[in-house]
Residue frames as a rotation matrix with the C-alpha (Angstrom) as fourth column:
MET 1
0.995 -0.044 0.089 138.01
0.067 -0.351 -0.934 69.84
0.072 0.935 -0.346 77.93
LYS 2
0.282 -0.959 0.002 141.66
0.877 0.258 0.406 69.67
-0.390 -0.113 0.914 76.92
THR 3
0.648 -0.209 -0.732 143.89
-0.270 -0.962 0.036 72.61
-0.712 0.174 -0.680 76.10
LEU 4
0.569 -0.434 0.699 145.60
0.806 0.463 -0.369 72.55
-0.164 0.773 0.613 72.72
LEU 5
0.368 -0.553 -0.747 148.71
-0.084 -0.820 0.566 74.69
-0.926 -0.146 -0.348 72.25
LEU 6
0.731 -0.165 0.662 149.64
0.683 0.192 -0.705 75.66
-0.011 0.967 0.253 68.70
LEU 7
0.213 -0.758 -0.617 153.09
0.109 -0.609 0.786 77.17
-0.971 -0.235 -0.047 68.17
PHE 8
0.642 -0.045 0.766 154.12
0.765 0.118 -0.634 78.78
-0.062 0.992 0.110 64.91
GLY 9
0.943 -0.310 0.117 156.65
-0.261 -0.912 -0.318 81.15
0.205 0.269 -0.941 63.39
GLY 10
0.666 -0.745 -0.040 160.16
0.503 0.410 0.761 81.40
-0.550 -0.527 0.648 64.74
GLN 11
0.403 -0.635 -0.659 163.50
-0.429 -0.767 0.478 82.74
-0.808 0.090 -0.582 63.67
SER 12
-0.323 -0.575 0.752 164.23
0.370 0.654 0.659 80.26
-0.871 0.491 0.002 60.89
SER 13
-0.890 -0.044 -0.453 163.95
-0.388 -0.447 0.806 80.78
-0.238 0.894 0.381 57.16
GLU 14
-0.745 0.648 -0.157 160.81
0.452 0.664 0.596 78.60
0.490 0.373 -0.788 57.37
HIS 15
-0.878 0.385 -0.284 158.89
0.041 -0.531 -0.847 81.24
-0.476 -0.755 0.450 59.37
GLY 16
-0.472 0.710 -0.522 156.33
-0.869 -0.474 0.141 81.86
-0.147 0.521 0.841 56.61
VAL 17
-0.469 0.257 -0.845 155.80
-0.283 0.863 0.419 78.15
0.837 0.435 -0.332 56.00
SER 18
-0.859 0.114 -0.499 155.10
0.493 0.447 -0.746 77.64
0.138 -0.887 -0.440 59.69
CYS 19
-0.733 0.614 -0.293 152.56
-0.382 -0.728 -0.569 80.49
-0.562 -0.305 0.768 59.69
LYS 20
-0.306 0.618 -0.724 150.74
-0.900 0.061 0.432 79.02
0.311 0.784 0.538 56.70
SER 21
-0.659 0.004 -0.752 150.83
0.039 0.999 -0.028 75.51
0.751 -0.047 -0.658 58.19
VAL 22
-0.866 0.345 -0.362 149.21
0.420 0.112 -0.900 76.44
-0.270 -0.932 -0.242 61.48
ALA 23
-0.586 0.677 -0.444 146.69
-0.652 -0.720 -0.237 78.72
-0.481 0.151 0.864 59.72
SER 24
-0.455 0.395 -0.798 145.60
-0.676 0.431 0.598 75.79
0.580 0.812 0.071 57.56
ILE 25
-0.639 0.203 -0.742 144.75
0.391 0.917 -0.086 73.54
0.663 -0.345 -0.665 60.52
ILE 26
-0.971 0.238 0.004 143.03
-0.127 -0.506 -0.853 76.03
-0.201 -0.829 0.522 62.85
PRO 27
-0.357 0.913 -0.199 139.66
-0.922 -0.309 0.234 75.89
0.152 0.266 0.952 61.05
TYR 28
0.027 0.341 -0.940 139.54
-0.341 0.887 0.312 72.10
0.940 0.312 0.141 61.45
ILE 29
-0.914 -0.351 -0.202 140.02
0.080 0.333 -0.940 72.00
0.397 -0.875 -0.276 65.23
ASP 30
0.043 0.967 -0.250 136.86
0.517 0.192 0.834 71.05
0.855 -0.166 -0.492 67.09
LYS 31
-0.576 -0.280 0.768 136.45
-0.319 -0.788 -0.526 73.96
0.753 -0.548 0.364 69.54
SER 32
0.529 0.781 0.332 133.89
-0.677 0.152 0.720 71.95
0.512 -0.606 0.609 71.52
LEU 33
0.829 -0.283 -0.483 136.67
0.403 0.900 0.164 69.50
0.388 -0.331 0.860 72.40
PHE 34
-0.077 -0.974 -0.213 139.64
0.981 -0.036 -0.191 71.84
0.179 -0.224 0.958 72.82
ASP 35
0.857 0.001 -0.516 140.49
0.136 -0.965 0.223 75.19
-0.498 -0.261 -0.827 74.36
VAL 36
0.510 -0.661 0.550 142.95
0.819 0.178 -0.545 76.45
0.263 0.729 0.633 71.77
LEU 37
0.618 -0.471 -0.629 145.93
0.045 -0.778 0.627 78.61
-0.785 -0.415 -0.460 72.68
VAL 38
0.739 -0.370 0.563 147.80
0.630 0.084 -0.772 80.02
0.238 0.925 0.295 69.70
VAL 39
0.554 -0.661 -0.507 151.33
0.117 -0.541 0.833 81.31
-0.824 -0.520 -0.223 70.25
GLY 40
0.899 -0.288 0.329 153.17
0.306 -0.123 -0.944 83.06
0.312 0.950 -0.023 67.45
ILE 41
0.326 -0.878 -0.351 156.92
0.560 -0.120 0.820 83.47
-0.761 -0.464 0.453 67.57
THR 42
0.894 0.028 -0.446 158.23
-0.255 -0.789 -0.559 86.50
-0.367 0.614 -0.699 65.70
LYS 43
0.743 -0.670 0.015 161.29
0.283 0.294 -0.913 86.55
0.607 0.682 0.408 63.47
THR 44
-0.007 -0.742 0.671 163.11
-0.600 -0.534 -0.596 88.19
0.800 -0.406 -0.441 66.39
GLY 45
-0.602 -0.299 -0.741 162.19
0.173 0.857 -0.486 85.27
0.780 -0.421 -0.464 68.66
ARG 46
-0.844 0.376 0.382 159.50
-0.517 -0.383 -0.765 86.81
-0.141 -0.844 0.518 70.85
GLY 47
-0.784 0.599 -0.163 156.49
0.520 0.777 0.355 84.64
0.339 0.194 -0.921 71.62
TYR 48
-0.798 0.587 0.133 153.00
-0.600 -0.758 -0.254 86.18
-0.049 -0.283 0.958 71.73
LEU 49
-0.552 0.778 0.300 149.66
0.557 0.612 -0.562 84.71
-0.620 -0.143 -0.771 72.64
THR 50
-0.918 0.176 -0.355 147.47
-0.366 -0.718 0.592 85.72
-0.151 0.673 0.724 69.70
GLU 51
-0.154 0.928 0.340 143.82
0.236 0.369 -0.899 85.66
-0.959 -0.058 -0.276 68.75
ALA 52
-0.500 -0.120 -0.858 144.57
-0.704 -0.521 0.483 86.47
-0.504 0.845 0.176 65.12
SER 53
0.664 0.747 0.004 142.47
-0.545 0.488 -0.682 84.88
-0.511 0.451 0.732 62.41
PRO 54
0.360 -0.515 0.778 143.93
0.526 0.801 0.287 82.12
-0.771 0.306 0.559 60.25
GLU 55
0.736 -0.054 0.675 144.13
0.613 -0.370 -0.698 84.65
0.288 0.927 -0.240 57.39
GLU 56
0.843 -0.434 0.316 146.15
-0.499 -0.851 0.162 87.10
0.199 -0.294 -0.935 59.53
ILE 57
0.445 -0.698 0.561 148.47
-0.250 0.505 0.826 84.28
-0.860 -0.507 0.050 60.59
ALA 58
0.486 -0.213 0.848 148.92
0.732 0.629 -0.261 83.02
-0.477 0.748 0.461 57.02
ASN 59
0.628 -0.238 0.741 149.79
0.510 -0.594 -0.622 86.45
0.588 0.768 -0.252 55.62
GLU 60
-0.223 -0.821 -0.525 151.91
0.909 0.021 -0.417 87.24
0.353 -0.570 0.742 58.71
SER 61
-0.241 0.191 0.952 149.96
-0.072 -0.981 0.179 90.38
0.968 -0.025 0.250 59.62
TRP 62
0.647 0.464 -0.605 149.26
0.506 0.332 0.796 88.85
0.571 -0.821 -0.020 63.07
GLU 63
-0.235 -0.845 -0.480 152.48
0.961 -0.128 -0.245 90.54
0.145 -0.519 0.842 64.24
ASN 64
-0.619 0.071 0.783 150.79
0.098 -0.981 0.166 93.94
0.780 0.179 0.600 63.83
ASN 65
0.289 0.787 0.545 148.29
-0.663 -0.246 0.707 93.01
0.691 -0.566 0.450 66.57
GLN 66
-0.525 -0.611 -0.592 150.49
-0.010 0.700 -0.714 91.24
0.851 -0.368 -0.374 69.06
GLY 67
0.647 0.756 -0.103 148.83
0.010 0.127 0.992 89.87
0.763 -0.643 0.075 72.15
LEU 68
0.903 -0.245 0.354 150.36
-0.381 -0.074 0.922 88.96
-0.200 -0.967 -0.161 75.48
LEU 69
0.157 -0.932 -0.328 154.14
-0.737 0.110 -0.667 88.63
0.657 0.346 -0.670 75.37
LEU 70
0.981 0.192 0.009 155.08
-0.160 0.787 0.596 85.23
0.107 -0.587 0.803 76.72
GLN 71
-0.098 -0.981 0.166 158.32
-0.995 0.092 -0.043 84.27
0.026 -0.169 -0.985 78.35
VAL 72
0.804 0.515 -0.295 158.12
-0.552 0.833 -0.049 80.70
0.221 0.202 0.954 77.10
VAL 73
-0.376 -0.839 0.393 160.18
-0.875 0.461 0.145 77.91
-0.303 -0.290 -0.908 78.60
LEU 74
0.546 0.543 -0.638 159.79
-0.752 0.653 -0.088 74.69
0.369 0.528 0.765 76.66
LEU 75
-0.095 -0.499 0.861 160.58
-0.696 0.652 0.302 71.37
-0.712 -0.570 -0.409 78.23
LEU 76
0.263 0.106 -0.959 161.51
-0.867 0.463 -0.186 68.88
0.424 0.880 0.213 75.56
TYR 77
-0.018 -0.174 0.985 161.28
-0.703 0.702 0.112 65.29
-0.711 -0.690 -0.135 76.69
CYS 78
-0.530 -0.236 -0.815 162.37
-0.786 0.497 0.368 62.40
0.318 0.835 -0.448 74.52
GLY 79
-0.959 0.284 0.009 159.58
0.263 0.900 -0.347 59.91
-0.106 -0.330 -0.938 74.84
THR 80
-0.425 0.884 0.195 155.82
0.420 0.002 0.907 59.81
0.802 0.467 -0.373 75.13
ARG 81
-0.432 0.266 -0.862 155.34
0.892 -0.017 -0.452 61.36
-0.135 -0.964 -0.230 78.56
LEU 82
-0.687 0.154 -0.710 154.66
-0.005 -0.978 -0.207 64.87
-0.726 -0.139 0.673 77.29
LEU 83
-0.571 0.457 -0.682 153.06
-0.821 -0.325 0.470 64.39
-0.007 0.828 0.561 73.89
GLY 84
-0.155 0.624 -0.766 149.99
-0.541 0.595 0.595 62.23
0.827 0.506 0.246 73.73
ASN 85
-0.958 -0.160 -0.237 149.90
0.107 0.566 -0.817 61.18
0.264 -0.809 -0.525 77.37
PRO 86
-0.176 0.984 0.024 146.23
0.259 0.023 0.966 60.40
0.950 0.176 -0.259 78.12
LYS 87
0.070 0.181 -0.981 146.75
0.984 0.149 0.098 61.08
0.164 -0.972 -0.168 81.83
THR 88
-0.804 -0.355 -0.477 147.49
0.440 -0.894 -0.077 64.78
-0.399 -0.272 0.876 81.29
LYS 89
0.258 0.950 -0.175 144.87
0.570 -0.296 -0.766 67.40
-0.780 0.098 -0.618 80.54
TYR 90
0.238 -0.255 -0.937 146.98
-0.567 -0.820 0.079 68.99
-0.788 0.513 -0.340 77.81
SER 91
0.568 -0.156 0.808 147.50
0.684 0.635 -0.359 68.05
-0.457 0.757 0.468 74.19
VAL 92
0.117 -0.620 -0.776 150.26
-0.255 -0.773 0.580 69.60
-0.960 0.130 -0.249 72.13
ILE 93
0.757 -0.066 0.650 150.72
0.636 0.304 -0.710 70.04
-0.151 0.951 0.272 68.39
VAL 94
0.101 -0.788 -0.608 154.11
0.024 -0.609 0.793 71.36
-0.995 -0.095 -0.042 67.38
ILE 95
0.986 0.148 -0.080 154.42
-0.060 -0.135 -0.989 72.76
-0.157 0.980 -0.125 63.89
PRO 96
0.617 -0.778 0.119 157.82
0.689 0.607 0.395 71.35
-0.380 -0.162 0.911 62.82
GLN 97
0.392 -0.511 0.765 159.17
0.605 -0.483 -0.633 74.43
0.693 0.711 0.120 61.04
ILE 98
0.881 -0.094 0.464 159.83
-0.377 -0.732 0.568 76.15
0.286 -0.675 -0.680 64.39
THR 99
0.239 -0.858 -0.454 163.47
0.511 0.509 -0.693 75.96
0.826 -0.067 0.560 65.40
PHE 100
0.997 0.022 0.079 164.92
-0.059 -0.469 0.881 76.71
0.056 -0.883 -0.467 68.81
ASP 101
0.281 -0.959 0.015 168.54
-0.031 -0.025 -0.999 77.77
0.959 0.281 -0.037 69.17
């Protein structure tokens, strides 16, 4: 089974759009194929592992029940080695409204 990491939120003005975007795809992920990790990034930039429902994510109430605070270091690699590499056991979907300063 592969692990799927969903990131949403962030400090940009598109925070709410990102929350709604990820909430709209969660119900369609085949949980028999993927272990899903959902990480929400608050408007203050803190990343939390969350088990919030899609409804809580969409209406942004997930922040009231924050999970494990993550010190996230993201390695961005220009190319295909990280995203979509069939040799790794991880798959990644990045919701594009997240911005990193």
